[in-house]
N, C-alpha and C positions, 0 to 999 in steps of 0.2 A: 377487557371484555371477554365474555364466555366464548363467543365464536372464535376469537383470536386464540384463546387457550386450547380449544378443541383442535384447531389446525396445528398448533405447536405440539400437542400430544401425539398426533398422527405422524408429524414430521420426525419427532424424537424417536418414535418406534421404528419408522422406516430407516432412520440413521443408525440406531443402536441395536435393533433386532428385538429387544425385549426390555422390560423394566418392571419393578414392583410398584404397587400402589403407594407405599411410603416414599419411594424414590421420586415418583412423579409429584407427590404432594410437597416434598421439600423443594424440588426444582421450581415448581410454579407457585410456591408460597400459598398453598391452600390446604384444607384439611383432607385427610384420607377419604372421608365421607363424600366430600365434593368431587374428588377424583372418580369415585365409583359412580356418582351421578353423571359425570362427564362421559364415562365409558358407556353407560346406558344410553345417553343421548347420541353418541356416535353409532352405537349398534342400531338404534331406531332409525338413524339416517342412512343405514345401508352399508356402513363401514364394517368389513369382516374382522372384528376385533374380538379376542377371546382371552381368557385367563386360565393358566394351568397351575394346579396346586402341587405341593411337594418341594423337595430340596432344590431342584433346578427349575422350579416353576416361575411364572411371571406373566405379565400382560404382553400379548403379541398380536401381530396382524397375520392374516392368512398369507401363505406363501404366494408369490407372484402378484400381490396386490399392487395396483397402480393408483396413485392419488387422483381422485376425481375432481373435476372443476367445481363441483357443488360444495366442496369443503371450503373453498376460498370465498371470502367476502368480496364485494365489488371493489372496495378500497385495495385489498390485497392483490386482486387481479390487475388493477391499474399500476400498482407498485411493481409488479413483475414485468409488465410491458415497459415501464419507464426505466427500470434497472437494465433490461436488455438493450434498450435504446441508447443508454448512456455509455455502454461498452462497445460502441460501434467502431471497432478497430479494423482498419483495412477493409471495411465494407463486408466482412464475413457474415455478420448476422443478417443484414438485409439481403445479401446475395443468396443465402440459403432459404430465404422467405420465412424464417422462424417467426419474425414479428407478425407477418400477415396471417400465418396459421394460428398463432395464439390469439390474435385479435378476433379472428373468426370464431374460435372455440369459446372465448369469453364474451362474445357479442359486444366488444368495446372497440372504440377507435383510439389509437395511441398517437397523440399529437407530437410531431417532431420538434420539440422545444429545446432539446439539449444535444450538444455535439461534443465529443471528446476526440482530440487529435493528438497523438503521442509524439508527433514529429516536431523537430525544430524548424524554424523558418528556412525554406529553401531545401529541405531534405526530407520530404514527405515519405518516400518509399522505404529508405533504409531504416529509419527509426521505427516506423510501424511494423516492418518485417521483424526487427529485433524484438520488439515487445510481443508480437504474436508467437514467435518461436519460444520465448521464455514462458509465456502463458501456457503453451502446450506442454512444456517440460514440467511445469508445476502441477498441472491438472493430471498428467499421466505419470508423474513421478519418474521422470527420465533424467539421468545424469547429463550434464552439459560440460563441454570443454570450452573454456573461454580464454581469450587473450585480454589481459586487464592492465590498464595504466593507473597505478596507485598515486596517491598524493605525495608519496615519498620518492617520486621520480624514477620508479621502477616499473618496467613492463614485463609481465610474466604470464606464463600459461599455467592453468590449473584446472582440475576437474572439480565441479561442485554439484551438490544435490539441492536444487531449488526448492524453497519452502513457500515463499510468497513474494508478490510484488507490492511495493509500498510507495505511496506518493507523500513526500514530506519536504517542506521548505522549497517549493518550486522545482522539485526534481524527483525523478523516479529512481527507486533503489530495489535491488534484489537481495532478499534475506536467504542465505543458503549455507549448507554445511560444506566446508572445503575439505575434501578428502586428502589433499596434500598437507594441510596444516592440522588436520584432525580436530577442527574446531569450527564454530559458527562464525560467519563473516557477513558483512553488509557491503554490497558492490553498487556503485553508482552506475546507472545504465549508460550514461553518456561516455563513461570511461571503458565500457566493454567494447573493445575495438573489433573483435571477431568472436563468433561462437558457433558451435555445432552440437546438435542433440545426438547423444550416444544411444546405443541399444541397451545399455546397462540400466536396469531398474533399481529402485531402492524402496525400503519400507516407509510407510507414512509415519511422521513424527512431528510434534509441535515445536515451533521455534521458542527457545527459552528466553522469555522477555527480560530476564535479569541480566542477560549478556547483550542487551541492546546498546551498541556503541554510540548510537545517535543521541542517547540520553545521558552519556557520561558527564561528570562534573568538569567544567572548564573554568579557567580564570576569567574574571570580569574585565572587559575592555571598554574604554570610554573614548569616543571619537567626536570631532566637530566637523561639520560640513557646511559650506555656504548654501544659501537658498537656491542658487542656480542649478544645483544637482539634486534638489528635493524630489524630483520625479523618480530618480533612481533609488534614493534612500527608502522611499515608500514601497518600491519594488522589492528591496532586499531585506528590510526589517519590519517587524511587527509594530503597529501603532503604539503599543504599550512601552516599547523600547526607545521611543523618540520623544524628545522635548524640544519644542520650538521656542526660540529666543525672540525678544522684542525686535531685534534687527533682522529676523528671518533665518538666522543660522539654526542648524539642527544639531542637537547634542544626542548622540546615540550611546546607550549603555547596554551591552549584551555580553553573554558568555560565548566565546568562540574558540575553536581549536587553534592553537598556535603552531601551525605547520606551514609547509610550502604553499598550500592553498591560500591561507590568510595573507601571507606576504604578497602573493600575486594579486589578490583581491584588493588590498590597500593600494598597491602601486598602480592599479588600473584607474584610480581616481586622480593620478598625477599630483598637481599642486592643490587640488580641491579637497584635501583631507588633512586634518591635524589630529595627531594622536595625543590625547590628554593623559591617558594612563593605560598600561604601566609604562614607566620611563624606559625600561630596557627594550621595549618594542620599538620605540623611536630610533634607538641605535641600530637595531636590526634593519629597519626600513631604510635608514640613511645609508648603511653599508651596501644594501641591495641597489639603491638608486645610484650610488657612486660607481658600483660595478657596471651598471647599465651604461652610464656615461662613458666610462673608460672603454667599454667594449665597442661603443659606437664612434669613438674618436681615435681609436688605435689605427696607426698607419697613415694618418693624414699628414 
């Protein structure tokens, strides 16, 4: 819609500082003539937008321009209130009365239909505090010193430059540049045992999605579970990875990392899991189960 494009043009200029008409035309997939008509419409609406000619020219907004509520459609206003409401971490937003103020400015009421709680059961304060600290570090580009427990049974301290917080597969992760390893890393929030925000700042940069370790190629694993644990299987796996048999058993086919986490995950099912493939994984689990038995019967 035209109104949505007008808002996006203003937001783009606020974010980038300036742009040329051809650049805007390419970004919003319209003609240059349409962009100039949009600029006229914005100017008529009172938005202080102007164009400079010459080598370093371009389309800009007047300095110190603040986005006015009139540029937003009713739907966009409601989306802003809903988005703020959905990020209600540790009651910071409601405590600062941001929602109430924006609701009054927009002349809209925001129904409290959605709640996000980042904590695990029985640990409300600590997890929310951890999320809030990391959010602050991402927004203000502050380095963080963390104590981290890896899936390779190593607990280490390292300094990271947080890029973004990501929710994936029922868990929160931090994408960050590790200054100790001089490379990008992904850290599971539950394994960050301790953290502290440092005074050290770092320049803004984009996370290179090509190094997203959560998307690396893993070997396929096929498992069989009895119907008695189906509640847990639907918690852990996507519906497309599950085939229900006539007797109620569940066959799961998924690509998973073959590390200490996988071993512990499969052992957590006890006798209620059968590894169909690969064959070598059966031997690994059998050896682990034997070691658990020996450890718990030693000295009797």
